[in-house]
C-alpha positions, 0 to 999 in steps of 0.5 A, spaced: 156 380 671 151 382 665 154 380 659 156 385 654 151 386 648 154 389 641 149 395 641 151 402 642 145 407 644 146 415 643 140 419 646 139 426 644 134 431 644 129 431 638 131 436 632 125 439 632 120 437 638 122 441 644 121 436 649 122 429 645 128 425 645 131 421 639 135 414 640 140 413 634 142 405 635 149 402 632 152 395 633 151 388 630 146 387 636 142 394 635 136 390 634 136 388 642 136 395 644 131 397 639 126 392 642 127 394 649 126 401 647 120 400 643 117 396 649 118 402 653 114 406 648 119 409 643 117 409 636 121 407 630 122 414 626 128 411 621 133 405 620 136 405 627 133 411 630 127 411 635 123 417 638 120 418 644 115 423 644 110 423 649 103 428 651 106 429 658 113 433 656 116 428 661 121 425 655 127 427 658 125 423 665 123 417 661 129 417 657 134 417 663 130 411 666 131 407 659 138 409 659 139 405 666 135 399 664 139 399 657 145 399 661 143 394 666 142 389 660 149 390 658 148 396 652 152 402 652 149 408 652 151 415 651 147 421 653 149 428 650 150 434 654 144 438 652 139 432 654 143 431 660 141 439 661 134 437 660 134 431 664 136 435 670 131 441 669 126 443 674 120 445 671 113 445 674 106 446 670 103 452 672 096 452 675 096 445 675 089 443 677 091 438 683 096 442 687 096 437 693 100 432 688 108 432 689 112 432 683 113 424 683 105 424 684 104 429 678 109 424 674 105 418 675 098 422 673 101 424 667 104 417 666 097 414 667 094 419 662 100 417 657 098 409 657 091 411 655 093 415 650 098 410 647 092 405 648 088 409 643 093 410 638 095 403 638 088 401 637 087 397 644 082 402 646 076 404 642 073 410 643 065 410 642 063 417 643 066 423 646 063 430 648 065 437 652 062 437 659 063 445 659 070 444 662 074 439 658 073 433 653 070 426 656 069 420 652 067 413 653 071 407 650 072 399 651 079 396 651 079 390 646 084 385 650 080 379 653 075 381 658 077 388 657 073 393 661 069 399 658 071 406 661 069 413 662 075 418 660 075 425 663 080 430 661 085 431 655 093 430 654 097 429 661 090 430 665 086 424 662 084 419 667 079 413 667 073 416 671 069 410 671 069 403 669 063 399 666 062 392 664 060 393 657 060 397 651 052 398 651 052 399 658 057 405 657 054 408 652 047 408 655 050 411 661 054 416 657 048 418 653 044 420 659 049 425 662 052 428 655 046 427 650 046 434 647 054 434 646 055 427 645 059 426 638 061 419 635 068 417 635 074 420 638 075 427 639 079 431 634 087 431 636 089 436 641 095 440 639 100 436 644 097 430 640 099 432 633 106 435 635 107 428 638 105 425 632 109 430 628 115 428 632 115 421 630 115 422 623 121 419 619 126 424 618 133 423 616 140 422 620 147 423 618 148 418 612 155 419 610 153 423 604 157 429 602 154 435 606 151 440 601 155 446 600 153 451 606 149 458 603 153 464 603 151 470 607 151 477 605 151 483 610 145 488 609 142 493 613 138 490 619 131 491 616 133 486 611 137 481 615 134 474 616 129 472 621 134 466 624 132 462 629 127 465 634 127 459 639 134 459 640 134 467 641 129 466 646 133 460 649 140 464 649 136 470 653 133 465 658 140 462 659 144 469 660 138 472 664 136 468 670 131 474 673 127 471 667 123 464 669 121 460 663 114 457 664 111 451 660 104 452 657 099 446 656 101 446 649 108 446 646 106 452 641 107 457 646 113 459 651 112 464 657 118 468 660 116 472 666 121 477 670 122 475 677 118 482 679 112 479 675 111 485 672 114 484 665 112 478 661 114 475 654 110 470 650 113 466 644 108 463 640 112 457 636 111 455 628 107 460 626 106 464 619 112 469 618 107 474 618 103 472 624 104 475 631 109 470 634 112 475 640 108 479 645 111 483 650 107 486 656 109 490 662 104 491 668 105 496 674 104 491 679 103 483 678 095 484 679 094 490 675 092 491 667 097 492 662 101 499 662 104 497 655 105 492 650 109 490 644 108 485 638 113 482 633 111 478 627 115 471 625 119 474 620 122 480 624 130 480 623 134 476 629 138 482 630 132 487 631 129 482 637 136 482 640 135 489 641 128 488 644 130 483 649 137 487 651 133 493 653 128 488 657 134 486 661 138 492 661 133 498 660 133 503 665 125 502 666 119 498 663 114 503 665 111 509 662 107 514 667 100 511 667 095 516 664 100 521 661 098 522 653 104 521 648 106 528 646 111 531 641 117 530 646 115 523 646 115 522 639 121 526 638 125 522 643 123 515 640 124 517 632 131 522 633 135 516 630 131 516 624 131 524 624 139 524 625 140 519 619 136 523 614 130 519 613 124 522 610 119 525 614 112 525 612 105 527 615 098 523 612 092 525 616 093 522 623 099 518 620 106 521 621 112 517 618 119 516 617 122 512 611 129 511 609 131 513 602 129 506 598 122 506 601 123 499 604 123 500 611 120 505 616 116 507 622 109 510 623 106 513 628 098 514 629 096 520 632 089 518 633 091 511 636 095 515 641 090 518 644 085 513 644 087 509 649 081 504 648 082 503 641 085 496 638 089 500 633 097 500 634 100 507 636 107 505 633 109 501 627 116 499 625 116 495 619 120 493 613 118 491 606 114 494 599 110 499 604 107 499 611 101 496 608 105 490 605 110 489 610 115 483 610 115 484 618 112 488 623 113 490 630 107 494 633 107 498 640 101 501 644 101 508 646 105 508 653 111 503 650 117 507 653 120 512 648 127 509 649 125 502 647 122 505 641 129 509 640 133 503 640 129 500 635 129 506 631 137 506 631 137 499 629 133 501 623 138 507 621 145 504 623 145 497 624 147 491 620 145 484 619 146 478 615 142 474 610 142 468 605 145 471 599 141 469 593 143 464 588 144 466 580 137 463 579 134 467 585 136 474 582 138 479 587 131 483 588 127 482 594 121 478 593 114 481 594 109 476 597 101 477 597 099 483 601 096 482 608 093 486 613 097 488 619 095 484 625 092 489 630 094 490 637 089 488 642 086 493 647 091 494 652 086 497 657 081 492 657 086 486 657 085 480 661 091 477 665 094 473 660 099 477 655 
């Protein structure tokens, strides 16, 4: 029987990284557990806290493997429910370049790539030069351990492989230069987004220390267009949990998540960790899975959570996503989309090609661009829903293309006119006025007619 060790390991999902895992250690022999985890590739992030952050997004699987090994050594391990859910999650790489591989074979390929990554990160594999072969990054390097071979590397992140081995650095560099002379650059290539995210996840962070918690911010009820953005990632996760007809797709980078309807004709793209004024959401609808986009809509990072909830609710429960292809936006369409604003008494004005509906305080509105509505090949937005000092200095923006369904636009307009939300109440030192930030140009919507199959 294995002797019990006075070490307790609590495994949980990482607080910020989407797939990383953290381990919090306690007990008089916690160092024993720490050494075992470090030997398995975990990194110390704080006192008695380790992080597993990989470039293949397989952290939950390897966390479960670590738990089995620690338990076998007599160490008590707890796995939180949310990490258990991640361990049990079934997912697949979209467009994986080796479709003949089984799930276990894909994991083995990724693990070999992880070992190469770790060897480079820990200084055991020195990269002499790199290049781009037109498809991916290639490199040449040498392992520093006694008798270490020089290697030719092909690919990035979880697809990086040793394509060839050579006897010496000189032989390796000559062979590499012969093929990649024009593109050859000294040293390693720049870190990929995935590599940078893994480094960030391993950065020191605080864990509960027993100090008194700071007082929680007070919330106040405000019109929905003044509400806080909230946690957009959590909002998307909740949406996916409650609407099984949408499937989550993981991309090559941690920066983006796709949610695709089972019909393949409605797609949602969420870009993580962007500037509040940049586009972080894109919704695109298609007539068929292989046709061009019918309509699309974008939202910036500061868009209030309740507004996004209304949008997602319509996508899940709406009675139709598409608008007749080729049907111009007419007066009836505009009237239906903006009726909630008219009924609420919002000010209506016409400025050349722009028609605007603005609330009485002038800090929220809807703009219709009649020129963009008739120019189907234009990159300009037909509809702009906004809040802030004015439409050209908006705090947040939702923009939509010509054929966006009027009922969807009407739902957003009704929110602006009637709904409320919450925001963190400003402290006395902050005052009560809304901050006016540096003006920025509104993001333009790509041409929906000539767009590719991507969102």
